[in-house]
PDB file with one MODEL, atoms N, CA, C and O in Angstrom:
MODEL        1
ATOM      1  N   MET A   1     -64.414 251.404 263.150  1.00  0.00           N
ATOM      2  CA  MET A   1     -63.772 250.520 264.104  1.00  0.00           C
ATOM      3  C   MET A   1     -62.541 251.188 264.724  1.00  0.00           C
ATOM      4  O   MET A   1     -62.362 251.172 265.942  1.00  0.00           O
ATOM      5  N   ILE A   2     -61.686 251.782 263.862  1.00  0.00           N
ATOM      6  CA  ILE A   2     -60.490 252.457 264.369  1.00  0.00           C
ATOM      7  C   ILE A   2     -60.883 253.667 265.195  1.00  0.00           C
ATOM      8  O   ILE A   2     -60.235 253.984 266.193  1.00  0.00           O
ATOM      9  N   ARG A   3     -61.945 254.343 264.778  1.00  0.00           N
ATOM     10  CA  ARG A   3     -62.425 255.508 265.522  1.00  0.00           C
ATOM     11  C   ARG A   3     -62.847 255.094 266.938  1.00  0.00           C
ATOM     12  O   ARG A   3     -62.597 255.833 267.891  1.00  0.00           O
ATOM     13  N   LEU A   4     -63.464 253.961 267.086  1.00  0.00           N
ATOM     14  CA  LEU A   4     -63.891 253.460 268.397  1.00  0.00           C
ATOM     15  C   LEU A   4     -62.671 253.123 269.261  1.00  0.00           C
ATOM     16  O   LEU A   4     -62.675 253.397 270.461  1.00  0.00           O
ATOM     17  N   LEU A   5     -61.639 252.539 268.674  1.00  0.00           N
ATOM     18  CA  LEU A   5     -60.418 252.201 269.398  1.00  0.00           C
ATOM     19  C   LEU A   5     -59.730 253.471 269.899  1.00  0.00           C
ATOM     20  O   LEU A   5     -59.326 253.538 271.060  1.00  0.00           O
ATOM     21  N   ILE A   6     -59.595 254.460 269.049  1.00  0.00           N
ATOM     22  CA  ILE A   6     -58.955 255.722 269.442  1.00  0.00           C
ATOM     23  C   ILE A   6     -59.761 256.403 270.540  1.00  0.00           C
ATOM     24  O   ILE A   6     -59.184 256.903 271.506  1.00  0.00           O
ATOM     25  N   PHE A   7     -61.079 256.432 270.409  1.00  0.00           N
ATOM     26  CA  PHE A   7     -61.938 257.040 271.423  1.00  0.00           C
ATOM     27  C   PHE A   7     -61.789 256.313 272.761  1.00  0.00           C
ATOM     28  O   PHE A   7     -61.769 256.953 273.812  1.00  0.00           O
ATOM     29  N   SER A   8     -61.683 254.985 272.729  1.00  0.00           N
ATOM     30  CA  SER A   8     -61.523 254.205 273.966  1.00  0.00           C
ATOM     31  C   SER A   8     -60.170 254.492 274.616  1.00  0.00           C
ATOM     32  O   SER A   8     -60.077 254.628 275.836  1.00  0.00           O
ATOM     33  N   LEU A   9     -59.119 254.585 273.791  1.00  0.00           N
ATOM     34  CA  LEU A   9     -57.794 254.889 274.332  1.00  0.00           C
ATOM     35  C   LEU A   9     -57.761 256.283 274.956  1.00  0.00           C
ATOM     36  O   LEU A   9     -57.166 256.468 276.018  1.00  0.00           O
ATOM     37  N   ILE A  10     -58.380 257.246 274.324  1.00  0.00           N
ATOM     38  CA  ILE A  10     -58.409 258.607 274.871  1.00  0.00           C
ATOM     39  C   ILE A  10     -59.158 258.617 276.196  1.00  0.00           C
ATOM     40  O   ILE A  10     -58.705 259.246 277.152  1.00  0.00           O
ATOM     41  N   ARG A  11     -60.284 257.939 276.269  1.00  0.00           N
ATOM     42  CA  ARG A  11     -61.043 257.872 277.531  1.00  0.00           C
ATOM     43  C   ARG A  11     -60.218 257.190 278.616  1.00  0.00           C
ATOM     44  O   ARG A  11     -60.258 257.615 279.770  1.00  0.00           O
ATOM     45  N   PHE A  12     -59.466 256.135 278.271  1.00  0.00           N
ATOM     46  CA  PHE A  12     -58.638 255.429 279.242  1.00  0.00           C
ATOM     47  C   PHE A  12     -57.553 256.347 279.798  1.00  0.00           C
ATOM     48  O   PHE A  12     -57.338 256.383 281.009  1.00  0.00           O
ATOM     49  N   PHE A  13     -56.864 257.093 278.924  1.00  0.00           N
ATOM     50  CA  PHE A  13     -55.799 257.987 279.387  1.00  0.00           C
ATOM     51  C   PHE A  13     -56.359 259.127 280.232  1.00  0.00           C
ATOM     52  O   PHE A  13     -55.727 259.534 281.206  1.00  0.00           O
ATOM     53  N   ILE A  14     -57.512 259.639 279.884  1.00  0.00           N
ATOM     54  CA  ILE A  14     -58.119 260.705 280.691  1.00  0.00           C
ATOM     55  C   ILE A  14     -58.497 260.161 282.067  1.00  0.00           C
ATOM     56  O   ILE A  14     -58.284 260.837 283.074  1.00  0.00           O
ATOM     57  N   ALA A  15     -59.049 258.958 282.127  1.00  0.00           N
ATOM     58  CA  ALA A  15     -59.414 258.351 283.409  1.00  0.00           C
ATOM     59  C   ALA A  15     -58.158 258.068 284.241  1.00  0.00           C
ATOM     60  O   ALA A  15     -58.160 258.290 285.452  1.00  0.00           O
ATOM     61  N   ALA A  16     -57.104 257.590 283.614  1.00  0.00           N
ATOM     62  CA  ALA A  16     -55.852 257.302 284.334  1.00  0.00           C
ATOM     63  C   ALA A  16     -55.257 258.592 284.889  1.00  0.00           C
ATOM     64  O   ALA A  16     -54.793 258.612 286.029  1.00  0.00           O
ATOM     65  N   LEU A  17     -55.260 259.665 284.108  1.00  0.00           N
ATOM     66  CA  LEU A  17     -54.752 260.952 284.593  1.00  0.00           C
ATOM     67  C   LEU A  17     -55.583 261.473 285.761  1.00  0.00           C
ATOM     68  O   LEU A  17     -55.030 261.992 286.730  1.00  0.00           O
ATOM     69  N   ALA A  18     -56.885 261.340 285.679  1.00  0.00           N
ATOM     70  CA  ALA A  18     -57.755 261.810 286.763  1.00  0.00           C
ATOM     71  C   ALA A  18     -57.481 261.031 288.043  1.00  0.00           C
ATOM     72  O   ALA A  18     -57.399 261.618 289.122  1.00  0.00           O
ATOM     73  N   ILE A  19     -57.340 259.722 287.931  1.00  0.00           N
ATOM     74  CA  ILE A  19     -57.061 258.902 289.113  1.00  0.00           C
ATOM     75  C   ILE A  19     -55.696 259.264 289.695  1.00  0.00           C
ATOM     76  O   ILE A  19     -55.544 259.331 290.915  1.00  0.00           O
ATOM     77  N   TYR A  20     -54.706 259.497 288.837  1.00  0.00           N
ATOM     78  CA  TYR A  20     -53.376 259.866 289.300  1.00  0.00           C
ATOM     79  C   TYR A  20     -53.413 261.174 290.092  1.00  0.00           C
ATOM     80  O   TYR A  20     -52.837 261.263 291.176  1.00  0.00           O
ATOM     81  N   PHE A  21     -54.090 262.186 289.548  1.00  0.00           N
ATOM     82  CA  PHE A  21     -54.150 263.468 290.245  1.00  0.00           C
ATOM     83  C   PHE A  21     -54.936 263.377 291.551  1.00  0.00           C
ATOM     84  O   PHE A  21     -54.576 264.032 292.529  1.00  0.00           O
ATOM     85  N   VAL A  22     -55.986 262.590 291.581  1.00  0.00           N
ATOM     86  CA  VAL A  22     -56.751 262.430 292.818  1.00  0.00           C
ATOM     87  C   VAL A  22     -55.899 261.742 293.880  1.00  0.00           C
ATOM     88  O   VAL A  22     -55.889 262.164 295.036  1.00  0.00           O
ATOM     89  N   LEU A  23     -55.187 260.691 293.497  1.00  0.00           N
ATOM     90  CA  LEU A  23     -54.339 259.995 294.467  1.00  0.00           C
ATOM     91  C   LEU A  23     -53.190 260.875 294.949  1.00  0.00           C
ATOM     92  O   LEU A  23     -52.818 260.813 296.120  1.00  0.00           O
ATOM     93  N   THR A  24     -52.623 261.694 294.065  1.00  0.00           N
ATOM     94  CA  THR A  24     -51.570 262.618 294.467  1.00  0.00           C
ATOM     95  C   THR A  24     -52.103 263.652 295.448  1.00  0.00           C
ATOM     96  O   THR A  24     -51.431 263.994 296.421  1.00  0.00           O
ATOM     97  N   LEU A  25     -53.310 264.148 295.195  1.00  0.00           N
ATOM     98  CA  LEU A  25     -53.929 265.115 296.095  1.00  0.00           C
ATOM     99  C   LEU A  25     -54.214 264.490 297.457  1.00  0.00           C
ATOM    100  O   LEU A  25     -53.982 265.122 298.488  1.00  0.00           O
ATOM    101  N   VAL A  26     -54.714 263.256 297.472  1.00  0.00           N
ATOM    102  CA  VAL A  26     -54.989 262.564 298.738  1.00  0.00           C
ATOM    103  C   VAL A  26     -53.687 262.326 299.501  1.00  0.00           C
ATOM    104  O   VAL A  26     -53.653 262.467 300.724  1.00  0.00           O
ATOM    105  N   LYS A  27     -52.638 261.974 298.804  1.00  0.00           N
ATOM    106  CA  LYS A  27     -51.347 261.751 299.440  1.00  0.00           C
ATOM    107  C   LYS A  27     -50.827 263.036 300.079  1.00  0.00           C
ATOM    108  O   LYS A  27     -50.295 263.003 301.189  1.00  0.00           O
ATOM    109  N   GLY A  28     -50.973 264.155 299.395  1.00  0.00           N
ATOM    110  CA  GLY A  28     -50.546 265.440 299.953  1.00  0.00           C
ATOM    111  C   GLY A  28     -51.359 265.825 301.175  1.00  0.00           C
ATOM    112  O   GLY A  28     -50.812 266.331 302.155  1.00  0.00           O
ATOM    113  N   ILE A  29     -52.651 265.589 301.122  1.00  0.00           N
ATOM    114  CA  ILE A  29     -53.508 265.901 302.277  1.00  0.00           C
ATOM    115  C   ILE A  29     -53.134 265.023 303.464  1.00  0.00           C
ATOM    116  O   ILE A  29     -53.106 265.502 304.598  1.00  0.00           O
ATOM    117  N   MET A  30     -52.850 263.756 303.226  1.00  0.00           N
ATOM    118  CA  MET A  30     -52.456 262.850 304.309  1.00  0.00           C
ATOM    119  C   MET A  30     -51.139 263.302 304.940  1.00  0.00           C
ATOM    120  O   MET A  30     -50.968 263.202 306.155  1.00  0.00           O
ATOM    121  N   ARG A  31     -50.213 263.797 304.123  1.00  0.00           N
ATOM    122  CA  ARG A  31     -48.950 264.293 304.671  1.00  0.00           C
ATOM    123  C   ARG A  31     -49.182 265.501 305.560  1.00  0.00           C
ATOM    124  O   ARG A  31     -48.553 265.634 306.609  1.00  0.00           O
ATOM    125  N   VAL A  32     -50.084 266.382 305.145  1.00  0.00           N
ATOM    126  CA  VAL A  32     -50.359 267.582 305.940  1.00  0.00           C
ATOM    127  C   VAL A  32     -50.949 267.186 307.291  1.00  0.00           C
ATOM    128  O   VAL A  32     -50.534 267.699 308.330  1.00  0.00           O
ATOM    129  N   PHE A  33     -51.918 266.273 307.273  1.00  0.00           N
ATOM    130  CA  PHE A  33     -52.521 265.856 308.544  1.00  0.00           C
ATOM    131  C   PHE A  33     -51.542 265.082 309.411  1.00  0.00           C
ATOM    132  O   PHE A  33     -51.525 265.255 310.630  1.00  0.00           O
ATOM    133  N   LYS A  34     -50.738 264.244 308.809  1.00  0.00           N
ATOM    134  CA  LYS A  34     -49.768 263.466 309.571  1.00  0.00           C
ATOM    135  C   LYS A  34     -48.665 264.375 310.120  1.00  0.00           C
ATOM    136  O   LYS A  34     -48.188 264.164 311.235  1.00  0.00           O
ATOM    137  N   GLY A  35     -48.266 265.369 309.356  1.00  0.00           N
ATOM    138  CA  GLY A  35     -47.220 266.289 309.788  1.00  0.00           C
ATOM    139  C   GLY A  35     -47.671 267.198 310.907  1.00  0.00           C
ATOM    140  O   GLY A  35     -46.856 267.583 311.745  1.00  0.00           O
ATOM    141  N   SER A  36     -48.954 267.557 310.949  1.00  0.00           N
ATOM    142  CA  SER A  36     -49.425 268.466 311.992  1.00  0.00           C
ATOM    143  C   SER A  36     -49.569 267.755 313.335  1.00  0.00           C
ATOM    144  O   SER A  36     -49.448 268.397 314.378  1.00  0.00           O
ATOM    145  N   SER A  37     -49.825 266.443 313.338  1.00  0.00           N
ATOM    146  CA  SER A  37     -50.003 265.728 314.593  1.00  0.00           C
ATOM    147  C   SER A  37     -48.676 265.441 315.284  1.00  0.00           C
ATOM    148  O   SER A  37     -48.591 265.516 316.510  1.00  0.00           O
ATOM    149  N   ARG A  38     -47.637 265.114 314.513  1.00  0.00           N
ATOM    150  CA  ARG A  38     -46.316 264.840 315.089  1.00  0.00           C
ATOM    151  C   ARG A  38     -45.244 265.167 314.055  1.00  0.00           C
ATOM    152  O   ARG A  38     -45.498 265.088 312.854  1.00  0.00           O
ATOM    153  N   PRO A  39     -44.069 265.528 314.505  1.00  0.00           N
ATOM    154  CA  PRO A  39     -43.013 265.857 313.544  1.00  0.00           C
ATOM    155  C   PRO A  39     -42.529 264.606 312.822  1.00  0.00           C
ATOM    156  O   PRO A  39     -42.509 263.516 313.395  1.00  0.00           O
ATOM    157  N   SER A  40     -42.146 264.767 311.579  1.00  0.00           N
ATOM    158  CA  SER A  40     -41.699 263.613 310.805  1.00  0.00           C
ATOM    159  C   SER A  40     -40.308 263.190 311.264  1.00  0.00           C
ATOM    160  O   SER A  40     -39.500 264.019 311.682  1.00  0.00           O
ATOM    161  N   SER A  41     -40.048 261.915 311.182  1.00  0.00           N
ATOM    162  CA  SER A  41     -38.764 261.381 311.649  1.00  0.00           C
ATOM    163  C   SER A  41     -37.644 261.693 310.671  1.00  0.00           C
ATOM    164  O   SER A  41     -36.475 261.667 311.056  1.00  0.00           O
ATOM    165  N   ARG A  42     -37.970 261.990 309.401  1.00  0.00           N
ATOM    166  CA  ARG A  42     -36.927 262.277 308.416  1.00  0.00           C
ATOM    167  C   ARG A  42     -36.259 263.613 308.683  1.00  0.00           C
ATOM    168  O   ARG A  42     -35.037 263.734 308.586  1.00  0.00           O
ATOM    169  N   SER A  43     -37.068 264.629 309.023  1.00  0.00           N
ATOM    170  CA  SER A  43     -36.497 265.965 309.172  1.00  0.00           C
ATOM    171  C   SER A  43     -35.732 266.113 310.486  1.00  0.00           C
ATOM    172  O   SER A  43     -34.770 266.878 310.553  1.00  0.00           O
ATOM    173  N   ALA A  44     -36.138 265.406 311.514  1.00  0.00           N
ATOM    174  CA  ALA A  44     -35.476 265.521 312.817  1.00  0.00           C
ATOM    175  C   ALA A  44     -34.370 264.483 312.909  1.00  0.00           C
ATOM    176  O   ALA A  44     -34.630 263.313 313.190  1.00  0.00           O
ATOM    177  N   GLN A  45     -33.135 264.911 312.672  1.00  0.00           N
ATOM    178  CA  GLN A  45     -32.017 263.995 312.763  1.00  0.00           C
ATOM    179  C   GLN A  45     -31.415 264.082 314.159  1.00  0.00           C
ATOM    180  O   GLN A  45     -31.226 265.178 314.686  1.00  0.00           O
ATOM    181  N   PRO A  46     -31.116 262.949 314.753  1.00  0.00           N
ATOM    182  CA  PRO A  46     -30.528 262.985 316.093  1.00  0.00           C
ATOM    183  C   PRO A  46     -29.134 263.609 316.041  1.00  0.00           C
ATOM    184  O   PRO A  46     -28.339 263.314 315.149  1.00  0.00           O
ATOM    185  N   GLU A  47     -28.862 264.461 316.997  1.00  0.00           N
ATOM    186  CA  GLU A  47     -27.564 265.119 317.034  1.00  0.00           C
ATOM    187  C   GLU A  47     -26.549 264.196 317.691  1.00  0.00           C
ATOM    188  O   GLU A  47     -26.764 263.708 318.801  1.00  0.00           O
ATOM    189  N   THR A  48     -25.449 263.964 317.000  1.00  0.00           N
ATOM    190  CA  THR A  48     -24.391 263.125 317.561  1.00  0.00           C
ATOM    191  C   THR A  48     -23.361 264.033 318.209  1.00  0.00           C
ATOM    192  O   THR A  48     -22.924 265.010 317.600  1.00  0.00           O
ATOM    193  N   PRO A  49     -22.974 263.724 319.423  1.00  0.00           N
ATOM    194  CA  PRO A  49     -21.971 264.573 320.083  1.00  0.00           C
ATOM    195  C   PRO A  49     -20.635 264.425 319.375  1.00  0.00           C
ATOM    196  O   PRO A  49     -20.309 263.340 318.894  1.00  0.00           O
ATOM    197  N   PRO A  50     -19.858 265.498 319.303  1.00  0.00           N
ATOM    198  CA  PRO A  50     -18.560 265.400 318.624  1.00  0.00           C
ATOM    199  C   PRO A  50     -17.620 264.473 319.386  1.00  0.00           C
ATOM    200  O   PRO A  50     -17.627 264.427 320.616  1.00  0.00           O
ATOM    201  N   LYS A  51     -16.817 263.740 318.632  1.00  0.00           N
ATOM    202  CA  LYS A  51     -15.878 262.811 319.260  1.00  0.00           C
ATOM    203  C   LYS A  51     -14.749 263.600 319.925  1.00  0.00           C
ATOM    204  O   LYS A  51     -14.270 264.587 319.369  1.00  0.00           O
ATOM    205  N   PRO A  52     -14.332 263.173 321.097  1.00  0.00           N
ATOM    206  CA  PRO A  52     -13.224 263.880 321.748  1.00  0.00           C
ATOM    207  C   PRO A  52     -11.926 263.675 320.959  1.00  0.00           C
ATOM    208  O   PRO A  52     -11.716 262.627 320.347  1.00  0.00           O
ATOM    209  N   LYS A  53     -11.077 264.677 320.984  1.00  0.00           N
ATOM    210  CA  LYS A  53      -9.812 264.589 320.273  1.00  0.00           C
ATOM    211  C   LYS A  53      -8.910 263.604 321.006  1.00  0.00           C
ATOM    212  O   LYS A  53      -8.742 263.674 322.223  1.00  0.00           O
ATOM    213  N   GLU A  54      -8.339 262.691 320.239  1.00  0.00           N
ATOM    214  CA  GLU A  54      -7.488 261.662 320.832  1.00  0.00           C
ATOM    215  C   GLU A  54      -6.025 262.064 320.696  1.00  0.00           C
ATOM    216  O   GLU A  54      -5.573 262.473 319.626  1.00  0.00           O
ATOM    217  N   ASN A  55      -5.309 261.942 321.778  1.00  0.00           N
ATOM    218  CA  ASN A  55      -3.872 262.208 321.766  1.00  0.00           C
ATOM    219  C   ASN A  55      -3.147 260.875 321.860  1.00  0.00           C
ATOM    220  O   ASN A  55      -3.344 260.115 322.808  1.00  0.00           O
ATOM    221  N   TYR A  56      -2.319 260.601 320.884  1.00  0.00           N
ATOM    222  CA  TYR A  56      -1.601 259.341 320.841  1.00  0.00           C
ATOM    223  C   TYR A  56      -0.215 259.531 321.464  1.00  0.00           C
ATOM    224  O   TYR A  56       0.590 260.327 320.980  1.00  0.00           O
ATOM    225  N   LYS A  57       0.044 258.804 322.519  1.00  0.00           N
ATOM    226  CA  LYS A  57       1.315 258.920 323.234  1.00  0.00           C
ATOM    227  C   LYS A  57       2.465 258.344 322.425  1.00  0.00           C
ATOM    228  O   LYS A  57       3.580 258.861 322.491  1.00  0.00           O
ATOM    229  N   ASP A  58       2.221 257.288 321.666  1.00  0.00           N
ATOM    230  CA  ASP A  58       3.317 256.680 320.928  1.00  0.00           C
ATOM    231  C   ASP A  58       3.855 257.618 319.850  1.00  0.00           C
ATOM    232  O   ASP A  58       5.038 257.557 319.516  1.00  0.00           O
ATOM    233  N   VAL A  59       3.018 258.469 319.312  1.00  0.00           N
ATOM    234  CA  VAL A  59       3.484 259.430 318.316  1.00  0.00           C
ATOM    235  C   VAL A  59       4.242 260.564 318.993  1.00  0.00           C
ATOM    236  O   VAL A  59       5.250 261.041 318.472  1.00  0.00           O
ATOM    237  N   GLN A  60       3.761 260.990 320.145  1.00  0.00           N
ATOM    238  CA  GLN A  60       4.427 262.082 320.859  1.00  0.00           C
ATOM    239  C   GLN A  60       5.795 261.645 321.383  1.00  0.00           C
ATOM    240  O   GLN A  60       6.726 262.449 321.413  1.00  0.00           O
ATOM    241  N   ASP A  61       5.926 260.399 321.791  1.00  0.00           N
ATOM    242  CA  ASP A  61       7.178 259.904 322.358  1.00  0.00           C
ATOM    243  C   ASP A  61       8.155 259.392 321.297  1.00  0.00           C
ATOM    244  O   ASP A  61       9.284 259.028 321.628  1.00  0.00           O
ATOM    245  N   ALA A  62       7.749 259.360 320.059  1.00  0.00           N
ATOM    246  CA  ALA A  62       8.590 258.783 319.011  1.00  0.00           C
ATOM    247  C   ALA A  62       9.782 259.683 318.716  1.00  0.00           C
ATOM    248  O   ALA A  62       9.717 260.905 318.844  1.00  0.00           O
ATOM    249  N   LYS A  63      10.880 259.029 318.313  1.00  0.00           N
ATOM    250  CA  LYS A  63      12.083 259.760 317.916  1.00  0.00           C
ATOM    251  C   LYS A  63      12.170 259.686 316.389  1.00  0.00           C
ATOM    252  O   LYS A  63      12.246 258.606 315.804  1.00  0.00           O
ATOM    253  N   PHE A  64      12.155 260.842 315.778  1.00  0.00           N
ATOM    254  CA  PHE A  64      12.155 260.895 314.329  1.00  0.00           C
ATOM    255  C   PHE A  64      13.571 261.130 313.819  1.00  0.00           C
ATOM    256  O   PHE A  64      14.351 261.867 314.423  1.00  0.00           O
ATOM    257  N   VAL A  65      13.886 260.491 312.699  1.00  0.00           N
ATOM    258  CA  VAL A  65      15.200 260.617 312.077  1.00  0.00           C
ATOM    259  C   VAL A  65      15.002 261.343 310.754  1.00  0.00           C
ATOM    260  O   VAL A  65      14.120 260.999 309.968  1.00  0.00           O
ATOM    261  N   GLU A  66      15.839 262.355 310.519  1.00  0.00           N
ATOM    262  CA  GLU A  66      15.760 263.101 309.267  1.00  0.00           C
ATOM    263  C   GLU A  66      16.310 262.256 308.133  1.00  0.00           C
ATOM    264  O   GLU A  66      17.403 261.700 308.242  1.00  0.00           O
ATOM    265  N   LEU A  67      15.567 262.160 307.058  1.00  0.00           N
ATOM    266  CA  LEU A  67      16.024 261.426 305.891  1.00  0.00           C
ATOM    267  C   LEU A  67      16.717 262.395 304.939  1.00  0.00           C
ATOM    268  O   LEU A  67      16.288 263.541 304.800  1.00  0.00           O
ATOM    269  N   PRO A  68      17.765 261.953 304.295  1.00  0.00           N
ATOM    270  CA  PRO A  68      18.446 262.850 303.346  1.00  0.00           C
ATOM    271  C   PRO A  68      17.545 263.109 302.135  1.00  0.00           C
ATOM    272  O   PRO A  68      16.706 262.282 301.776  1.00  0.00           O
ATOM    273  N   ASN A  69      17.740 264.276 301.518  1.00  0.00           N
ATOM    274  CA  ASN A  69      16.965 264.613 300.328  1.00  0.00           C
ATOM    275  C   ASN A  69      17.374 263.727 299.165  1.00  0.00           C
ATOM    276  O   ASN A  69      18.515 263.268 299.114  1.00  0.00           O
ATOM    277  N   LYS A  70      16.486 263.485 298.251  1.00  0.00           N
ATOM    278  CA  LYS A  70      16.781 262.647 297.094  1.00  0.00           C
ATOM    279  C   LYS A  70      17.769 263.335 296.173  1.00  0.00           C
ATOM    280  O   LYS A  70      18.569 262.668 295.516  1.00  0.00           O
ATOM    281  N   GLN A  71      17.728 264.648 296.114  1.00  0.00           N
ATOM    282  CA  GLN A  71      18.653 265.376 295.246  1.00  0.00           C
ATOM    283  C   GLN A  71      20.087 265.213 295.735  1.00  0.00           C
ATOM    284  O   GLN A  71      21.004 265.065 294.928  1.00  0.00           O
ATOM    285  N   GLU A  72      20.289 265.238 297.061  1.00  0.00           N
ATOM    286  CA  GLU A  72      21.633 265.077 297.610  1.00  0.00           C
ATOM    287  C   GLU A  72      22.170 263.681 297.340  1.00  0.00           C
ATOM    288  O   GLU A  72      23.371 263.512 297.135  1.00  0.00           O
ATOM    289  N   GLU A  73      21.289 262.669 297.338  1.00  0.00           N
ATOM    290  CA  GLU A  73      21.724 261.299 297.077  1.00  0.00           C
ATOM    291  C   GLU A  73      22.124 261.133 295.618  1.00  0.00           C
ATOM    292  O   GLU A  73      23.078 260.419 295.310  1.00  0.00           O
ATOM    293  N   SER A  74      21.403 261.783 294.732  1.00  0.00           N
ATOM    294  CA  SER A  74      21.668 261.581 293.308  1.00  0.00           C
ATOM    295  C   SER A  74      22.915 262.313 292.829  1.00  0.00           C
ATOM    296  O   SER A  74      23.517 261.896 291.839  1.00  0.00           O
ATOM    297  N   LYS A  75      23.324 263.391 293.497  1.00  0.00           N
ATOM    298  CA  LYS A  75      24.498 264.162 293.072  1.00  0.00           C
ATOM    299  C   LYS A  75      25.792 263.341 293.143  1.00  0.00           C
ATOM    300  O   LYS A  75      26.541 263.327 292.166  1.00  0.00           O
ATOM    301  N   PRO A  76      26.088 262.655 294.262  1.00  0.00           N
ATOM    302  CA  PRO A  76      27.347 261.894 294.290  1.00  0.00           C
ATOM    303  C   PRO A  76      27.372 260.779 293.250  1.00  0.00           C
ATOM    304  O   PRO A  76      28.437 260.474 292.714  1.00  0.00           O
ATOM    305  N   ARG A  77      26.275 260.186 292.959  1.00  0.00           N
ATOM    306  CA  ARG A  77      26.237 259.110 291.980  1.00  0.00           C
ATOM    307  C   ARG A  77      26.524 259.635 290.577  1.00  0.00           C
ATOM    308  O   ARG A  77      27.186 258.960 289.789  1.00  0.00           O
ATOM    309  N   SER A  78      26.034 260.831 290.257  1.00  0.00           N
ATOM    310  CA  SER A  78      26.257 261.375 288.923  1.00  0.00           C
ATOM    311  C   SER A  78      27.704 261.832 288.730  1.00  0.00           C
ATOM    312  O   SER A  78      28.184 261.872 287.596  1.00  0.00           O
ATOM    313  N   ASP A  79      28.417 262.181 289.822  1.00  0.00           N
ATOM    314  CA  ASP A  79      29.807 262.612 289.723  1.00  0.00           C
ATOM    315  C   ASP A  79      30.741 261.459 289.406  1.00  0.00           C
ATOM    316  O   ASP A  79      31.780 261.660 288.777  1.00  0.00           O
ATOM    317  N   THR A  80      30.391 260.264 289.828  1.00  0.00           N
ATOM    318  CA  THR A  80      31.301 259.127 289.617  1.00  0.00           C
ATOM    319  C   THR A  80      31.190 258.510 288.274  1.00  0.00           C
ATOM    320  O   THR A  80      31.900 257.549 287.975  1.00  0.00           O
TER     321      THR A  80
ENDMDL
END
């Protein structure tokens, strides 16, 4: 009885492997035929034009103020 069960399981796995390989082969053949008729959409990515460089007038016209260094601020406090 156990021998029959093991034999059935082995036959099932061999049949499943055969079906898997046949379907994989058919899938590969379909890709070859589909690829030869027209280019695949995955490989051909649309080229996006580069964005023009933006110049911000508010930054160019801004007046910047120099901030004192932190070391200079801490020195007078430590002296007192």
